[in-house]
C-alpha positions as CSV (number, residue, x, y, z in Angstrom):
1,M,30.0,-13.2,-7.8
2,R,27.7,-11.9,-5.1
3,L,27.0,-8.8,-7.1
4,R,25.9,-10.9,-10.1
5,F,23.6,-13.0,-7.8
6,F,22.1,-9.8,-6.4
7,V,21.4,-8.3,-9.8
8,L,19.9,-11.6,-11.0
9,A,17.7,-11.9,-8.0
10,L,16.6,-8.3,-8.4
11,L,15.7,-8.8,-12.1
12,L,13.8,-12.0,-11.4
13,G,12.0,-10.5,-8.4
14,G,10.7,-7.5,-10.4
15,C,9.9,-4.1,-9.1
16,P,7.5,-3.4,-6.2
17,R,4.0,-2.4,-7.4
18,E,3.4,1.2,-7.8
19,L,0.5,2.9,-6.0
20,E,-2.1,4.0,-8.4
21,P,-4.9,6.4,-7.4
22,P,-8.2,4.6,-6.9
23,P,-11.2,5.3,-9.2
24,A,-12.9,8.6,-8.5
25,A,-15.7,6.7,-6.7
26,G,-13.4,6.2,-3.6
27,D,-14.1,8.2,-0.5
28,P,-12.2,11.5,-0.2
29,C,-9.3,11.5,2.2
30,V,-6.3,13.4,3.4
31,E,-4.4,10.6,5.3
32,T,-4.7,6.9,5.7
33,A,-6.6,7.3,9.0
34,D,-9.5,8.8,7.1
35,C,-10.0,5.5,5.2
36,N,-10.2,3.2,8.3
37,P,-12.5,3.0,11.3
38,T,-11.6,5.4,14.1
39,G,-8.7,4.1,16.2
40,L,-7.8,1.3,13.9
41,T,-4.0,1.5,13.4
42,C,-3.0,-2.1,12.7
43,G,-4.2,-5.2,10.8
44,E,-5.4,-4.8,7.3
45,L,-5.9,-1.1,6.4
46,R,-7.0,0.9,3.4
47,L,-4.6,3.5,2.0
48,C,-5.3,7.1,1.0
49,V,-3.9,7.6,-2.5
50,G,-4.3,10.7,-4.6
51,G,-6.9,12.1,-2.2
52,R,-9.1,9.0,-2.4
53,C,-9.4,5.8,-0.3
54,E,-8.5,2.5,-2.0
55,E,-11.3,0.1,-2.6
56,G,-9.7,-2.8,-0.9
57,R,-7.4,-3.3,2.1
58,S,-3.8,-3.3,0.8
59,L,-1.7,-2.3,3.8
60,R,-0.9,-4.9,6.5
61,V,0.5,-3.5,9.8
62,P,1.3,-6.0,12.5
63,C,-0.6,-5.5,15.8
64,R,1.4,-5.8,19.1
């Protein structure tokens, strides 16, 4: 019974979004730190995907 509920919840919830490389206009990067202001490691961050920075901030890291 629990397995059926789990499978149903998984089907209704869908799959997590897949990361897609940003358009070629994004800033070049090697790692996520290259896309954010120096020293910023928490809050809303931009990701480095496919060697380019995402246009918007899509990663949320809690600050301590």
